[in-house]
VOGU-3710 file (C-alpha; in Angstrom, 3 decimals, decimal comma):
1> xxxxxxxxxx> 42,347/34,371/-52,644  42,516/31,416/-50,234  45,808/30,102/-48,858  45,510/27,015/-51,042  44,829/29,090/-54,162  47,856/31,249/-53,357  50,127/28,199/-53,031  48,747/26,700/-56,246  49,496/29,977/-58,032  53,068/29,910/-56,664
11> xxxxxxxxxx> 53,799/26,354/-57,765  52,227/27,148/-61,139  54,951/29,785/-61,548  57,599/27,240/-60,559  58,113/28,765/-57,110  58,911/25,629/-55,082  60,799/26,459/-51,902  61,586/23,698/-49,427  61,938/24,518/-45,720  65,449/25,435/-44,576
21> xxxxxxxxxx> 65,855/22,317/-42,432  65,264/20,143/-45,530  68,014/21,809/-47,571  70,840/19,425/-46,656  68,747/16,342/-47,358  67,562/17,896/-50,621  71,148/18,577/-51,770  72,186/15,036/-50,868  69,211/13,659/-52,788  70,159/15,559/-55,951
31> xxxxxxxxxx> 73,845/14,626/-55,604  72,891/10,943/-55,517  71,572/11,262/-59,076  75,152/11,400/-60,371  75,520/8,165/-62,407  79,309/8,122/-61,885  79,180/7,757/-58,104  80,724/4,634/-56,613  79,531/3,075/-53,357  82,192/4,778/-51,246
41> xxxxxxxxxx> 81,135/8,213/-52,499  77,496/7,371/-51,882  78,340/6,419/-48,296  80,123/9,758/-47,800  77,085/11,660/-49,086  74,775/9,686/-46,814  76,924/10,498/-43,793  76,343/14,207/-44,488  72,709/13,737/-43,410  72,540/11,968/-40,011
51> xxxxxxxxxx> 68,853/11,109/-40,338  69,455/9,535/-43,741  72,439/7,592/-42,393  70,299/6,179/-39,593  67,521/5,179/-42,001  69,957/3,481/-44,398  71,371/1,297/-41,623  67,904/0,575/-40,205  66,502/-0,556/-43,551  69,584/-2,644/-44,325
61> xxxxxxxxxx> 68,957/-4,517/-41,066  65,227/-5,022/-41,708  63,859/-8,471/-42,524  63,291/-7,404/-46,120  67,046/-6,953/-46,679  68,599/-9,053/-43,932  67,142/-12,507/-44,407  70,290/-14,161/-42,996  70,357/-12,223/-39,717  73,735/-10,593/-40,403
71> xxxxxxxxxx> 73,420/-7,084/-39,026  75,525/-4,178/-40,263  76,539/-1,193/-38,163  78,258/1,099/-40,675  76,854/3,144/-43,533  79,075/1,769/-46,298  78,100/-1,839/-45,552  74,441/-0,765/-45,440  74,758/1,066/-48,782  76,398/-2,005/-50,318
81> xxxxxxxxxx> 73,513/-4,196/-49,163  70,742/-1,841/-50,281  72,221/-0,539/-53,507  72,310/3,043/-54,750  68,713/3,034/-56,042  67,338/2,196/-52,616  69,511/4,832/-50,994  68,017/7,402/-53,369  64,579/6,266/-52,246  65,464/6,830/-48,612
91> xxxxxxxxxx> 67,063/10,198/-49,381  63,809/11,340/-50,973  61,892/10,048/-47,963  64,129/12,044/-45,626  63,531/15,213/-47,658  59,807/14,646/-47,284  60,145/13,990/-43,575  62,293/17,098/-43,095  59,740/19,240/-44,912  57,474/19,034/-41,885
101> xxxxxxxxxx> 60,155/18,488/-39,256  60,096/22,102/-38,075  56,362/22,429/-37,553  55,248/23,864/-34,206  51,459/23,688/-34,424  50,176/20,428/-32,860  47,438/20,040/-35,489  49,949/20,321/-38,328  52,334/17,863/-36,691  49,492/15,392/-36,159
111> xxxxxxxxxx> 48,425/15,744/-39,795  51,989/15,109/-40,936  52,271/12,006/-38,751  49,054/10,547/-40,125  50,146/11,209/-43,703  53,573/9,667/-43,026  51,985/6,545/-41,544  49,832/6,204/-44,667  52,848/6,770/-46,929  55,027/4,155/-45,216
121> xxxxxxxxxx> 52,241/1,580/-45,378  51,560/2,168/-49,088  55,298/2,004/-49,873  55,725/-1,292/-48,013  52,629/-2,743/-49,694  53,837/-1,639/-53,128  57,194/-3,323/-52,543  55,620/-6,595/-51,397  53,066/-6,658/-54,233  55,699/-5,876/-56,860
131> xxxxxxxxxx> 57,888/-8,723/-55,586  54,953/-11,068/-56,163  53,627/-9,820/-59,516  56,353/-7,743/-61,259  59,524/-8,563/-59,335  61,956/-6,386/-61,359  59,938/-3,329/-60,294  60,070/-3,982/-56,533  62,662/-1,290/-55,803  60,917/1,287/-57,979
141> xxxxxxxxxx> 57,564/0,411/-56,417  58,879/1,199/-52,942  60,124/4,562/-54,206  56,794/5,315/-55,907  54,977/4,538/-52,681  57,240/6,881/-50,743  56,670/9,859/-53,042  53,010/9,447/-53,979  51,929/11,964/-51,283  54,842/14,372/-51,632
151> xxxxxxxxxx> 52,514/17,216/-52,616  50,633/16,749/-49,353  53,816/16,994/-47,303  54,742/20,164/-49,161  51,361/21,678/-48,353  51,613/20,738/-44,670  55,053/22,365/-44,551  53,396/25,641/-45,590  51,009/25,707/-42,621  53,547/27,713/-40,619
161> xxxxxxxxxx> 52,994/30,574/-43,085  49,333/29,741/-43,718  47,806/28,486/-40,438  44,337/28,412/-41,987  45,387/26,189/-44,909  43,495/23,130/-43,631  41,151/24,954/-41,291  37,985/24,547/-43,355  38,492/21,174/-45,019  41,544/18,917/-45,088
171> xxxxxxxxxx> 40,386/17,058/-48,197  42,197/18,042/-51,402  40,428/17,965/-54,720  42,020/15,667/-57,337  42,903/18,672/-59,484  44,619/20,565/-56,642  46,465/17,386/-55,691  47,612/16,933/-59,283  48,862/20,503/-59,704  50,858/20,552/-56,487
181> xxxxxxxxxx> 52,051/16,966/-56,713  53,381/17,336/-60,249  55,287/20,511/-59,339  56,955/18,996/-56,265  57,786/15,723/-58,050  59,510/17,768/-60,741  61,461/19,796/-58,159  62,683/16,563/-56,547  63,827/15,218/-59,941  61,674/12,101/-59,567
191> xxxxxxxxxx> 62,079/9,722/-62,561  59,383/9,989/-65,210  58,193/6,386/-64,841  57,442/7,060/-61,179  55,758/10,385/-61,953  53,492/8,628/-64,452  52,563/5,958/-61,900  51,698/8,601/-59,293  49,670/10,539/-61,857  47,520/7,466/-62,460
201> xxxxxxxxxx> 46,340/7,686/-58,845  44,553/10,884/-59,815  42,606/9,050/-62,527  39,320/7,439/-61,368  39,198/3,682/-61,804  42,901/3,358/-62,604  44,816/0,142/-62,118  43,999/-3,473/-62,910  44,314/-6,841/-61,190  46,564/-8,710/-61,382
211> xxxxxxxxxx> 49,005/-5,789/-61,694  51,236/-5,803/-64,763  53,137/-2,531/-64,372  54,207/0,075/-61,832  50,966/2,053/-62,080  48,904/-1,044/-61,328  51,061/-1,954/-58,328  50,905/1,534/-56,823  47,166/1,799/-57,401  46,586/-1,612/-55,782
221> xxxxxxxxxx> 48,740/-0,740/-52,763  46,913/2,566/-52,374  43,523/0,853/-52,382  44,569/-1,992/-50,079  46,115/0,052/-47,286  43,972/0,268/-44,138  45,822/3,507/-43,232  43,979/6,146/-45,225  45,441/9,491/-46,212  44,075/12,334/-44,070
231> xxxxxxxxxx> 44,118/14,606/-47,114  41,994/12,604/-49,533  38,660/10,897/-49,775  38,755/7,064/-49,601  38,985/5,225/-52,921  35,555/4,304/-54,189  36,744/1,017/-55,715  37,700/-1,818/-53,380  39,822/-4,308/-55,312  40,068/-6,549/-52,245
241> xxxxxxxxxx> 36,318/-7,096/-52,532  36,715/-8,839/-55,880  35,832/-12,510/-55,341  38,788/-13,645/-57,453  41,356/-11,190/-56,155  40,592/-11,385/-52,427  41,883/-14,925/-51,649  45,158/-14,401/-53,513  45,769/-10,994/-51,939  45,003/-12,339/-48,479
251> xxxxxxxxxx> 47,522/-15,151/-49,003  50,220/-12,753/-50,254  49,761/-10,339/-47,353  49,730/-13,151/-44,793  52,977/-14,645/-46,110  54,591/-11,207/-46,295  53,489/-10,018/-42,849  56,948/-10,008/-41,273  58,497/-8,292/-44,291  55,727/-5,687/-44,272
261> xxxxxxxxx> 56,231/-4,955/-40,586  59,994/-4,592/-40,956  59,671/-2,217/-43,902  57,036/-0,091/-42,205  59,143/0,069/-39,058  62,210/1,195/-41,010  60,285/3,777/-43,063  57,882/5,122/-40,424  60,119/7,035/-38,047
//
């Protein structure tokens, strides 16, 4: 049995174990699901994870959330500006980042960095596109972009135990991606609407233009990003090549360039 087959068998039995250094971030992420939390309690939870605290302040000061140039320096002010939903998004991102934070092998670290760069770019694109086409879903779209490769990060975190995991071929089959991704999304208590949007990425030819729902937005962002995932084959369909879609998309991306850069900078750390 290959290393990948062994891991797939484990997740099929519900055996999802996150690396020790991700435990604190994981506990904070689950605690943030409490619907009765007020902003002060959220700020206290965020402070328990220094990396999360730094990301919350950084994103609150990004162009996307600081259009008036009024910088904040404390976590509670940053949480107030972002809102609890966005803080949950960042907490999930930190868990993903911490999954591979303890890797020692240079190849594994490089693979993680490339996947994180792809993830941050897709998340920023999803947020910008949702603001243009389905504005109420902008926050959720950012979150969906951040978690759409969570199964890949989980696999990379296992390379310490399975050094040969990506030795032969780093490309995951859609079915393997689905099995692992669904199991890790469930372990992270990701909302069902986001899970369904991520699942649509595993369906060939999914998504339509102009986007009308979360699945469409995520699919469009995934196809538009120039930063490809190192774990998957490129999408066969190029929506930007559509003669009707291309001019509008080019205009949206040009007008949103500064916002895109600020989001990517805050997320890609």
